[in-house]
C-alpha positions in Angstrom: 20.8 -6.9 1.3 19.8 -9.5 -1.2 18.4 -11.8 1.4 16.0 -9.0 2.5 14.6 -8.5 -1.0 12.0 -10.5 -2.9 12.0 -11.1 -6.7 10.0 -8.7 -8.8 7.5 -10.9 -10.6 4.1 -9.2 -11.0 5.5 -5.7 -10.6 8.2 -6.4 -13.3 5.4 -7.1 -15.8 3.5 -4.0 -14.5 6.7 -2.0 -15.5 6.4 -3.6 -19.0 2.8 -2.5 -19.2 3.8 1.1 -18.2 6.7 1.0 -20.7 4.2 0.0 -23.4 2.0 3.0 -22.5 5.0 5.3 -22.6 6.1 4.1 -26.1 2.6 4.4 -27.4 2.1 7.9 -26.0 5.4 9.0 -27.5 6.4 7.5 -30.8 3.1 5.7 -31.4 0.8 8.7 -31.0 3.1 11.3 -32.5 4.2 9.4 -35.6 1.7 6.6 -36.4 -1.5 8.2 -35.0 -0.3 11.7 -36.1 -0.7 10.5 -39.7 -4.5 11.3 -39.4 -3.6 15.0 -39.3 -1.7 15.2 -42.6 -4.5 15.7 -45.0 -6.9 17.9 -42.9 -4.0 20.2 -41.8 -2.4 20.5 -45.2 -5.9 21.3 -46.7 -6.5 23.9 -44.0 -3.2 25.6 -44.4 -3.2 25.3 -48.2 0.2 23.5 -48.4 1.2 20.2 -50.0 1.2 17.1 -47.9 4.8 16.6 -48.6 5.6 19.9 -46.9 3.8 18.8 -43.7 5.2 15.2 -43.7 8.7 16.6 -43.6 7.8 16.9 -39.9 8.6 13.2 -39.7 12.1 13.7 -41.1 12.7 16.3 -38.4 11.4 13.9 -35.8 13.8 11.2 -36.9 16.8 13.6 -36.9 15.8 14.7 -33.4 15.9 11.1 -32.3 19.3 10.5 -33.9 20.7 13.5 -32.0 19.3 12.5 -28.6 19.8 8.8 -28.6 23.5 8.8 -27.8 22.8 11.4 -25.1 20.1 9.2 -23.7 22.4 6.2 -23.5 24.6 8.1 -21.1 22.0 10.0 -19.2 19.1 7.5 -18.7 21.2 5.1 -16.4 21.7 8.1 -14.0 18.1 9.4 -14.1 15.5 9.8 -11.4 12.7 8.4 -13.7 9.8 9.9 -11.7 11.3 13.4 -12.0 13.5 13.6 -15.1 11.6 11.4 -17.5 8.3 12.7 -16.4 9.5 16.2 -17.3 10.7 15.0 -20.7 7.3 13.4 -21.3 5.5 16.6 -20.3 7.6 18.7 -22.7 7.0 16.3 -25.5 3.2 16.3 -25.0 3.1 20.1 -24.7 4.9 20.3 -28.1 1.9 18.5 -29.6 -0.8 20.4 -27.8 0.5 23.8 -29.0 0.2 22.6 -32.6 -3.5 23.6 -32.2 -2.3 27.2 -32.4 -0.1 26.9 -35.5 -0.8 28.5 -38.8 2.7 28.2 -40.4 4.0 24.8 -41.5 7.5 25.8 -40.2 6.2 25.6 -36.6 5.4 21.9 -37.1 9.1 21.4 -37.8 10.0 23.2 -34.5 7.6 20.9 -32.6 9.0 17.9 -34.5 12.5 18.7 -33.4 11.4 18.9 -29.7 9.3 15.7 -30.1 12.0 13.8 -31.8 14.6 14.8 -29.2 12.3 13.6 -26.4 11.7 10.3 -28.1 15.4 9.5 -27.9 14.9 9.1 -24.1 11.4 7.5 -23.7 11.3 5.0 -26.6 13.8 2.4 -27.8 16.9 3.4 -25.8 15.2 4.3 -22.6 13.0 1.2 -22.6 15.8 -1.1 -23.4 17.9 0.2 -20.5 15.0 0.1 -18.0 13.8 -3.4 -18.9 17.3 -4.8 -18.9 17.6 -3.6 -15.3 14.2 -5.2 -14.4 14.7 -8.6 -16.1 17.5 -11.1 -15.6 15.6 -13.6 -17.9 13.0 -13.2 -20.6 14.3 -9.7 -21.4 13.6 -10.1 -25.1 10.0 -11.1 -24.4 9.6 -8.2 -22.0 10.8 -5.7 -24.6 8.6 -7.3 -27.2 5.5 -7.2 -25.1 6.1 -3.5 -24.4 6.2 -2.7 -28.1 3.2 -5.0 -28.8 1.2 -3.1 -26.2 2.2 0.1 -27.9 0.9 -1.2 -31.2 -2.4 -2.2 -29.6 -2.8 1.3 -28.1 -2.0 2.9 -31.4 -4.7 0.8 -33.2 -7.3 1.9 -30.6 -6.3 5.6 -30.6 -6.1 6.1 -34.4 -9.8 5.8 -35.1 -10.6 7.8 -32.0 -8.5 10.7 -33.2 -9.8 10.4 -36.7 -13.4 10.7 -35.3 -12.4 13.8 -33.2 -10.9 15.5 -36.2 -14.0 14.8 -38.3 -16.4 16.1 -35.7 -14.4 18.9 -33.9 -11.6 19.8 -36.2 -7.9 19.1 -36.3 -7.0 21.8 -33.7 -9.2 20.1 -31.1 -7.6 16.8 -32.3 -4.1 18.0 -31.4 -5.3 18.9 -27.9 -6.9 15.5 -27.3 -3.9 13.7 -28.7 -1.4 15.6 -26.6 -3.3 15.4 -23.4 -4.0 11.6 -23.9 -0.3 11.1 -24.5 0.5 13.1 -21.4 -1.7 10.9 -19.2 -0.2 7.7 -20.5 3.4 8.8 -20.4 3.5 10.9 -17.2 1.2 8.5 -15.4 3.6 5.6 -16.2 6.8 7.4 -15.0 5.3 9.1 -12.0 3.6 6.0 -10.5 5.1 2.8 -11.9 8.4 2.9 -13.8 11.6 3.1 -11.8 15.2 2.7 -13.2 16.0 -0.4 -11.1 13.9 -2.8 -9.1 16.0 -2.2 -6.0 14.4 1.3 -5.8 11.1 -0.6 -5.1 12.8 -3.0 -2.7 12.8 -5.8 -5.3 15.1 -8.1 -7.1 15.1 -8.3 -10.9 12.7 -10.8 -12.5 14.5 -14.2 -12.8 17.2 -13.3 -10.2 16.5 -16.3 -8.0 17.1 -18.6 -11.0 20.2 -17.0 -12.5 21.5 -14.9 -9.6 23.8 -17.5 -8.3 25.4 -17.9 -11.7 25.7 -14.1 -11.9 27.4 -14.0 -8.6 30.0 -16.6 -9.7 30.5 -14.9 -13.0 30.5 -11.2 -12.4 31.6 -10.2 -15.9 29.9 -7.0 -16.8 30.6 -6.8 -20.5 32.7 -4.9 -23.1 33.9 -1.4 -22.4 32.3 1.3 -24.6 35.5 2.3 -26.5 36.5 -1.3 -27.2 33.0 -2.1 -28.4 32.5 0.8 -30.8 35.9 0.2 -32.5 35.3 -3.5 -33.0 34.3 -5.3 -36.2 31.4 -6.8 -34.3 29.9 -3.3 -33.8 30.5 -2.4 -37.4 28.6 -5.6 -38.5 25.8 -4.7 -36.1 25.5 -1.1 -37.5 25.5 -2.4 -41.0 22.7 -4.8 -40.2 20.7 -2.0 -38.5 21.1 0.3 -41.5 19.8 -2.3 -43.8 16.9 -2.9 -41.5 16.0 0.8 -41.3 16.4 1.0 -45.1 14.0 -1.8 -45.9 11.3 -1.4 -43.2 10.1 1.7 -45.0 8.3 -0.7 -47.4 5.1 -0.2 -45.3 5.0 3.4 -46.7 5.2 2.0 -50.2 2.3 -0.5 -50.1 -0.3 2.0 -51.3 2.0 3.0 -54.2 2.5 -0.7 -55.0 -1.2 -1.4 -55.0 -1.8 1.4 -57.4 1.1 0.2 -59.7 -0.5 -3.3 -60.2 -4.0 -2.0 -60.6 -5.5 -2.9 -57.2 -8.6 -1.1 -55.9 -7.5 2.0 -54.0 -8.5 0.5 -50.6 -6.1 -2.5 -51.0 -2.9 -0.6 -50.5 -4.3 0.9 -47.3 -5.5 -2.5 -46.2 -2.0 -3.8 -46.6 -0.7 -1.1 -44.2 -3.5 -2.0 -41.7 -2.7 -5.7 -41.8 1.0 -4.9 -41.2 0.1 -2.8 -38.2 -2.1 -5.5 -36.7 0.5 -8.2 -37.2 3.0 -6.0 -35.4 1.1 -6.7 -32.2 1.9 -10.4 -32.5 5.4 -10.1 -34.0 7.0 -8.1 -31.1 6.4 -10.5 -28.2 7.0 -13.5 -30.6 10.4 -12.1 -31.7 11.3 -11.4 -28.1 10.4 -15.0 -27.1 12.6 -16.4 -30.0 15.5 -14.2 -28.9 15.3 -15.6 -25.4 14.7 -19.2 -26.6 17.3 -19.5 -29.5 19.6 -16.6 -28.9 19.2 -13.2 -30.6 21.6 -13.8 -33.5 19.8 -17.0 -34.6 16.4 -15.3 -34.0 17.3 -12.3 -36.2 18.5 -14.6 -38.9 15.3 -16.6 -38.6 13.0 -13.6 -38.9 15.1 -12.3 -41.8 14.1 -15.5 -43.5 10.4 -14.8 -42.7 10.8 -11.4 -44.3 12.4 -12.9 -47.4 9.2 -15.1 -47.6 7.1 -11.9 -47.3 8.9 -10.4 -50.3 8.5 -13.7 -52.3 4.7 -13.4 -51.6 4.8 -9.8 -52.8 6.7 -10.8 -56.0 3.8 -13.1 -57.0 0.9 -10.9 -55.6 0.3 -8.7 -58.6 -3.0 -10.5 -59.4 -3.9 -11.4 -55.8 -4.8 -8.8 -53.2 -5.0 -11.6 -50.6 -1.5 -12.7 -51.2 -0.4 -9.1 -51.1 -1.9 -8.7 -47.6 -0.3 -11.9 -46.5 3.1 -10.6 -47.7 2.4 -7.2 -45.9 1.7 -9.0 -42.7 4.8 -11.1 -42.8 6.9 -8.2 -43.9 6.2 -6.3 -40.7 8.2 -8.8 -38.7 11.4 -7.0 -39.6 10.0 -3.8 -38.2 9.6 -5.6 -34.9 13.2 -6.9 -35.2 14.2 -3.2 -35.3 12.8 -2.5 -31.9 13.1 -5.8 -30.1 15.6 -8.0 -31.8 18.5 -5.5 -32.2 18.1 -4.4 -28.5 18.4 -8.0 -27.3 21.3 -8.8 -29.8 23.3 -5.8 -28.6 22.9 -6.9 -25.0 24.1 -10.4 -25.9 27.1 -9.1 -27.8 28.4 -6.5 -25.4 26.8 -7.2 -22.0 25.6 -4.8 -19.3 28.7 -2.8 -18.6 28.2 0.1 -21.1 25.0 -1.2 -22.7 23.1 2.1 -22.7 25.9 4.0 -24.3 26.6 1.3 -26.9 23.0 0.5 -27.8 22.0 4.2 -28.1 24.4 4.6 -31.0 22.9 1.7 -33.0 19.5 3.1 -33.8 20.9 6.6 -34.0 23.4 5.7 -36.7 20.8 3.4 -38.3 18.4 6.3 -38.6 20.9 8.6 -40.2 22.5 6.1 -42.7 19.3 4.2 -43.4 17.1 7.3 -43.8 17.7 7.1 -47.6 15.6 3.9 -47.8 12.4 5.5 -49.1 13.9 7.5 -51.9 16.3 4.7 -52.8 13.4 2.1 -53.1 11.3 4.6 -55.0 14.1 5.4 -57.4 14.5 1.6 -58.1 10.8 1.4 -58.9 10.9 4.5 -61.1 14.0 3.3 -62.9 12.8 -0.2 -63.6 9.1 0.5 -63.9 8.3 -2.4 -61.6 8.1 -3.2 -57.9 9.5 -6.6 -58.6 13.0 -5.1 -58.6 12.3 -3.4 -55.3 11.3 -6.7 -53.7 14.3 -8.5 -55.1 16.6 -5.8 -53.7 15.0 -6.1 -50.3 15.4 -9.9 -50.4 19.2 -9.4 -51.0 19.2 -6.9 -48.0 17.5 -9.4 -45.7 20.0 -12.2 -46.6 22.7 -9.7 -45.7 21.0 -8.8 -42.4 21.0 -12.5 -41.4 24.6 -12.9 -42.3 25.7 -9.7 -40.5 23.7 -10.6 -37.3 25.4 -14.0 -37.0 28.8 -12.5 -37.9 28.4 -9.7 -35.3 27.6 -12.2 -32.6 30.6 -14.4 -33.4 33.0 -11.5 -33.7 31.8 -10.2 -30.3 33.0 -13.3 -28.6 36.6 -12.3 -29.3 36.2 -9.0 -27.4 37.7 -8.6 -23.9 35.0 -8.4 -21.2 35.9 -6.5 -18.1 35.0 -7.7 -14.6 33.2 -5.5 -12.0 32.3 -5.8 -8.3 29.4 -8.0 -7.3 27.8 -5.1 -5.5 28.4 -1.6 -6.5 28.1 1.6 -4.4 25.7 4.2 -5.9 24.4 7.2 -4.0 25.0 5.4 -0.7 22.8 2.5 -1.7 23.8 -1.0 -2.7 22.8 -2.2 -6.1 22.7 -5.7 -7.5 25.3 -7.2 -9.7 24.7 -7.3 -13.4 23.9 -10.8 -14.7 26.4 -12.7 -16.7 25.9 -12.6 -20.4 
């Protein structure tokens, strides 16, 4: 069968483009762009913004619940049918917000949206792109997230304009339908679970396929992986990443605390979002070039530098913006670096099930980051202590990433057949890790 197939080159990158559209239409539009609705909706309903933004907490909890399920289900999905249905349900949960008058209903939609995100964002994307790429997997995942950030940057002012001219109810309809076009169009017409379903070989197969055939190791079994010290170290790193990447939310508060003009804090957030477009593919490239553990440690060092900039930026808005831009690199590590590191540690065998637990547990245990950092600020009366705490966390992230990679080398890796039977069709062997 292999001799009758050609390597997926251009089409593999088309899948990356479609994955970027799906990420943007899901987590991008419904968390980042959705921030445009908080003030007009809360003013319209006569409720505090904090009541409405609790929607985001519900979304995160929904993802934490669904991610482990997605890790088991996505590898068995018919993407064109099942994931398209999930995308449609998620978009519908946003469109119906135009009818809501009770803030509680936002929480109901948030639960549905968050549950769907567990399938069509980090976990689902990592599984799909690891099937499509034998090499440059990290770059592919990074490019998908970067495209998402670009789409978000374009959509945010459009939605803001719609809300200003036609009202927030029309805004929800436009946001939901736009997301549906991006997400459902991607899964209906482009994305498939494996390249063999399009009569193609994975990207890079002709270069590493011979090696994979000689070394058919598929990776570490799920039960062995999740009980290992390597997995515990990986989870610890992920929790610290989740805990410290909420600093983007604190930039306006920091700007106010040091006496900056009101627009500076918002500008810091904008700079971070724009830098995210570059960080994702760059982090993916470094993971492929130097290995994910070294790459995560390197980018942790960049984030330490960002906090050093912030430590000395109280009198310099320019230095504060530079620090904000550098700081967003760790947010990209969350999406790109950890997915690639998990693959390098545990291989393809049970990757979906193993990786799905990493962000899920990270969301739950790291969700206290914002209140913790805020408490440190309120207790000490200065953001300097917050930045120093985050520097310590970033050093720990680097150590844990390297330790997790080294510990994973001691795990037993099981072998599998070179060609597996699935639904009467032959599938290609997983590459050696």
